[in-house]
N, C-alpha and C positions, 0 to 999 in steps of 0.2 A: 521449262527450258530456260537456261541462263541467257543473259543478254548484256550488252555493254552500252554505256552512254558517255558522251564527252560533255563536261560542264566547265564553265568558268566559275571559279570559287569566289563566292560573295559573302560567305560566312564561315568562320572557324572559331566559334565562341566557346566559352567555358560551360561545361555541363557535367555534373556528377564526377568532378575531378578529371574528366577527360574532355571531349569536344563534341560540339554539334556543328556539322559541316553542311553547307547548302550552296547551291549555285543555279545558274541558268544553263539549260542544254544548248549546245552549239551543234548544228547539223547542216552540213554542206555550206558552212560559212554564215548561216542564218541563226539568229537568236530565237530559241524556242521557249518551252515552259520551264518553270521552277522545278528543282529536284532536290530532295534532301536524303542523302544516304543514311541509313540507320542500321544498327546491329540487331542481333537476335536477343540481346539482353533486355531485361524488363524496362530499363530506362532508356534504351536505344542509343546511348552515346557511342561515339566512335573512339576507339582506343588509339594510343600513340602508334602501336604496331600496325593497326589497320589503316591509319592515314599516312603511313610512311611509304616511300618509294623504294625500289630495289637498292639504291645507293645509300639508304638510311636517312635521307632528308625528309622533312615533313611537308605536307601541303601548306601553301601560303595563299593569302588573298590574291586574286587575279591570276593564279595559276590556271592553266587549261589542262584538265586531267581526264583521262579515260578510266572509268570504274566499271567493274563487273557486278551484276546484280542477279538475284534469284527471282524476285517478284516484287510488284508494287504492293504496299500494305497501307492503305489509307486508314488513319486513326482519327475519328471524329472529323474536325475541320482541317486536319493536316493531310490534305490530298496529295501532297508532293512526296510523301515518304516511299522509298524503295529499299528493300532489304539487300544489303551487300552480299556478294558471293564470298563465303568464308575461305581464307587462305590464298586469295588471289591479290597480288600486289597491284596497287594503283599505278598508272603510268602518266607521268607528266610529259606533255607534248608541246608546251609553250607557255608564254605569259601574255595575257590580254593587255593590249595597249591602253594606256591611260586616256589618250585622246579620244578613244572610242567608247568610253564609259557612258556617255549620254544615251547610247543605243540600248543600254541595259535597263534604263529607268522606267518604272511603272508610273501610272498617273491615276490612282484611285481618287474618287471624290473625297473620301475620308479614310482614316486608318481604322477600319472596321467600325465597331460601335463606340461612341464616346459617352457611354451612359454611367460610368462608375470610375472612382478614383480610390487608390489606397492612401494610407496615412502620409507616405512620403511622395506619392506619385500624383499625376494629374492626367485624367483620361487614359489610364494605363491598364485597365482590366475590364473584362466582360464575362458574362455567364456562358456556359457551354452551349445553351440554346441559342444565344445570340451569335456565337462563333460559327455554329453550323449553318447559319443563314448565308455565310460568305463562301464557305467551301474552299478557303485558301488560308495560308498561314505565313506567307512571305511577301514582302514588298521591298523594292529599292526605290527610295524617293530622294528628290533633291530639295535642300532647304538653304535659304540665304545665310542662316547663322545657327549655330548650335553652341550652347553654353554647358560645359561640364562642371559639376560640383562634386569633388572628391572629399569625403569626410567620414568620421565614425558614424555608425548607424544611430546609436542612442547613448552618447557618453553620459548623459544625466542619470542613466540607469545602469551604468557600468558596461554597456554593450559597445565595445570598441571595434567591432568588425567594420572594416571599411566598405563603403558603398560608393558607386559612381552613378550619378543621376544626370541625364541629359535633358535640358530644357530647350524647346524649339517651337516654331510655329509651322504648321502645314495647312495651306489653304484656309488661312484666317482662324484656325483652331489651335489653341495652345496645348502642349503636351509636356509631361515630365516623366521620363521612362528610365528604368534601370539599364545600365550598359554592361554587357558581358563580353566585350572585346578585350582580350588579354593584353593588347598593346598598351592600354592605359593603366594597367595594374601597378606598374612601377613608378608612376608619377607621384609626386608629393601631394599632400592634401592641399586643396585650394580650388580656385575657379579658373577655368580655361575657356577661352572663346575662339571658335573657329568659323571663319567665313566660307561660304560656298562649299557645302559638304553634301555628300551622298550618304544616306543612312540605310543600312539593311536592317529591317525591322521584322521580327519574328513573333508569332502568336503562339504561346506555349500550350502544351497539353494541360488539362486541369490540374491544379495543385491539390495535393492530398489534404492540406490544411483547411482550405476553404472552398475547394471545388471550382475555383474561378480560373479563367485563362488570362495570362498576363502578356502584355506587349513588352518585348525587350529589344534593345538595340544590339544586334549581333556583330555589327562592324560599322566603322565610320571611315569613309573614304574622303580624302582631300588631297589636293595636288602636292603639297609639301611632303606628305607622307609617301607618295608613290612615284614621284618623278625624280 
């Protein structure tokens, strides 16, 4: 049986040329669990058509949106996944107030396991077995400062694909994680520092290349951007 849930959108990141949307459920004015709408496609991304409202506009961060679903479909550690109801338009019913964003913040002791790092990252990946121990794949955390480094991936080898890396500390542990928030894609190469930010961090499904799960920053929230 189909059902609907209302969420505040906390992620609208890039995935397979489309988007990965996620947010926290709002029920009777109270903040509930995380929820990630997914499609029936193999990579589960949400298309532009699927994330658009009746008036043609697309979902944005902090939108409060009602979405129809067919069923929950947990995949490994991604316990938040729900299959969207095909052909049913999402309904925007408001915008979440910036002043209330602290009510959405999580307070985990650590960002999953900090046992492994990629070439460009720091404490940014873990095994599927480690990920399953947590049974969750989304956090919204507050950090005092985040530094973005936008640059070509490997210019010395002719790889000029641009990457965005965010460096920050959370509970005395340092991280360097890929950013998939499209808002920053149009910025010039360079380093950018933002004080007092909220980071929506997602733990991916296992990558086919190495079978590891990667931490990515799906959205960066700070006052100048949203007020």
